[in-house]
N, C-alpha and C positions, 0 to 999 in steps of 0.2 A: 538973212539974205543969202548967206553961203549955203544953207540947207536947201533953200528954194532952187538955187542954181545947180546944186548937186542932184536934186530931183529931176530937173529938166535934162541934165546930162544923162542920167540913168534912163530917162524916157527915150532920148534920141538913140542911145546905144541899143536899147531894146527894140526900137522901131527899125533900126538899121539891120538887126538880125532877121527881121521879117521881109526885108526887101527882096532877097532871092525867091522866097516863097510867093510873094505877091506878084513878082515879075513872071514867074512860071505860070501862076493861075491866070494872069492877064493874057499871056501868049496862048495857052492851051484852052482857056475857057473851061477848065475842069478843076473841081475842088472836091472830088470824091474821097480823098484821103482824110477829110475833116468830118468827123461825125456831127450830126445836127445837135446832139445834146451837149457836146463839148463847146460848140460855137454859142449855143444858147446860154450856157453857164458862164462862159467868158464875157459875153455881152452884159448879162445881169451883174456879174461881179464888177465890171468896170463902171456900170451905171451907179452901183453902190459906192464905188470909190469917188465918182464925181460928186455924189450927194455928200459924202463924208468930207471931201475937200471944200465943198461949199459951206458946210456947217463949221468946219475948223478955220476956214478962211485961207487955205493953202492953195495958191494958184498953181503950183507945180503938180499937185495931186489932181486938180481939175483938168489941167492940160494933158497929163498922162492918161487920165480916163477917157477924155475926148479922142485922143490919138488912137488909143486901142479900140474904142468903139468904132472908129472909122475903119481900122484894119479888119476887125472881125466882121463888121457890117459888109465890107467889100467881099470878103470870102463867102459870107452867107448869101449875099445877093448873086454871086456867080454860081454857087451851089444850087440855089433855087431856080435861077433862070436857065441853067444849062445842066439838066440832070444827066 
């Protein structure tokens, strides 16, 4: 249980570090600083983490993967919709 909570805490700290970036992207509607390939690999990586978490039965890993898929998906959608 402690390790699961530690994983969730690490996820929140990591997501908190993205808040200024996401806020800037939301306000400016620009994400040109993020290369498509980096976003693609980040999304694929986190989808694999979700699968791994599902296989291992670790909820924190699944939660982390889903949160980061949301973050990278948001950045990618802004990049695609506002070139």
